[in-house]
C-alpha positions as a Markdown table, in Angstrom:
| # | Residue | x | y | z |
|---|---|---|---|---|
| 1 | Met | 16.3 | -8.1 | -5.4 |
| 2 | Thr | 16.9 | -4.6 | -7.3 |
| 3 | Tyr | 16.6 | -1.7 | -5.3 |
| 4 | Asn | 15.7 | 1.0 | -7.3 |
| 5 | Arg | 16.3 | 4.7 | -5.9 |
| 6 | Tyr | 12.7 | 6.7 | -5.9 |
| 7 | Leu | 12.1 | 10.5 | -5.2 |
| 8 | Pro | 10.0 | 11.3 | -2.6 |
| 9 | Glu | 7.4 | 12.0 | -5.1 |
| 10 | Gln | 7.7 | 8.9 | -7.0 |
| 11 | Leu | 6.9 | 7.2 | -3.6 |
| 12 | Asp | 3.7 | 9.7 | -3.2 |
| 13 | Gln | 2.3 | 8.7 | -7.0 |
| 14 | Leu | 3.1 | 5.0 | -5.6 |
| 15 | Val | 0.4 | 5.6 | -2.5 |
| 16 | Leu | -2.1 | 7.6 | -4.5 |
| 17 | Arg | -2.4 | 4.4 | -6.4 |
| 18 | Ile | -2.4 | 2.8 | -4.0 |
| 19 | Phe | -5.3 | 4.4 | -2.0 |
| 20 | Asp | -7.3 | 4.9 | -6.0 |
| 21 | Ile | -7.6 | 1.0 | -5.9 |
| 22 | Ala | -8.9 | 1.3 | -2.3 |
| 23 | Ala | -11.1 | 4.2 | -3.3 |
| 24 | Met | -12.5 | 1.8 | -5.6 |
| 25 | Leu | -12.9 | -1.7 | -3.3 |
| 26 | Arg | -14.8 | 1.0 | -1.1 |
| 27 | Glu | -17.7 | 2.8 | -3.6 |
| 28 | Val | -18.3 | -1.8 | -4.1 |
| 29 | Ser | -18.6 | -2.6 | -1.1 |
| 30 | Gln | -20.4 | 0.7 | 0.1 |
| 31 | Asn | -23.0 | -0.3 | -3.4 |
| 32 | Ala | -22.9 | -3.7 | -1.8 |
| 33 | Lys | -24.3 | -2.5 | 1.5 |
| 34 | Arg | -26.4 | 0.1 | -0.1 |
| 35 | Ala | -28.1 | -3.1 | -2.5 |
| 36 | Lys | -28.2 | -5.4 | 0.9 |
| 37 | Leu | -26.2 | -7.9 | -1.1 |
| 38 | Asp | -25.3 | -11.0 | 1.2 |
| 39 | Asp | -22.5 | -11.6 | -0.1 |
| 40 | Ile | -19.4 | -10.3 | -3.2 |
| 41 | Pro | -18.2 | -13.4 | -4.8 |
| 42 | Met | -14.6 | -12.4 | -5.4 |
| 43 | His | -10.9 | -14.2 | -6.0 |
| 44 | Asp | -9.3 | -13.4 | -3.5 |
| 45 | Arg | -6.2 | -16.0 | -2.7 |
| 46 | Lys | -3.6 | -13.4 | -4.5 |
| 47 | Ala | -4.8 | -10.3 | -3.3 |
| 48 | Val | -4.6 | -11.2 | 0.0 |
| 49 | Leu | -1.2 | -12.4 | -1.0 |
| 50 | Trp | -0.3 | -9.0 | -1.9 |
| 51 | Cys | -1.3 | -7.3 | 0.6 |
| 52 | Lys | 0.2 | -9.1 | 2.9 |
| 53 | Gln | 3.1 | -8.4 | 1.0 |
| 54 | Leu | 2.7 | -4.8 | 0.6 |
| 55 | Glu | 2.4 | -4.8 | 4.3 |
| 56 | Gln | 5.7 | -6.1 | 4.5 |
| 57 | Trp | 7.7 | -3.9 | 1.7 |
| 58 | Ala | 6.2 | -0.8 | 3.7 |
| 59 | Ala | 7.6 | -1.5 | 7.0 |
| 60 | Lys | 10.8 | -2.3 | 5.2 |
| 61 | Thr | 10.6 | 0.9 | 3.6 |
| 62 | Lys | 9.6 | 2.8 | 6.5 |
| 63 | Ile | 12.7 | 1.2 | 8.8 |
| 64 | Asn | 15.3 | 1.4 | 6.1 |
| 65 | Val | 13.5 | 5.4 | 5.7 |
| 66 | Asp | 14.6 | 5.7 | 9.6 |
| 67 | Ile | 17.8 | 4.7 | 9.3 |
| 68 | Leu | 18.4 | 7.0 | 6.5 |
| 69 | Leu | 17.0 | 9.2 | 8.4 |
| 70 | Leu | 19.0 | 8.9 | 11.8 |
| 71 | Asn | 21.9 | 8.4 | 9.7 |
| 72 | Arg | 22.2 | 11.6 | 8.3 |
| 73 | Ser | 20.9 | 13.2 | 12.0 |
| 74 | Asp | 24.0 | 11.7 | 13.4 |
| 75 | Glu | 26.6 | 13.6 | 10.8 |
| 76 | Thr | 24.9 | 17.0 | 11.7 |
């Protein structure tokens, strides 16, 4: 696995992309509710897998940053 170095601003940009996707799907769900659709046919297998992997990646990233911050505080 290759680690890419991110500036905090780059991580913010990635998060904003995720928020944009979430907002788009939220709009779809709200429109479907207003239209009283009973169901929405979707191919979701990959999306569910990607969400699981994204959750794992986010958790690992948080742990790594927490460790970096702890190490930095130990140095002072």
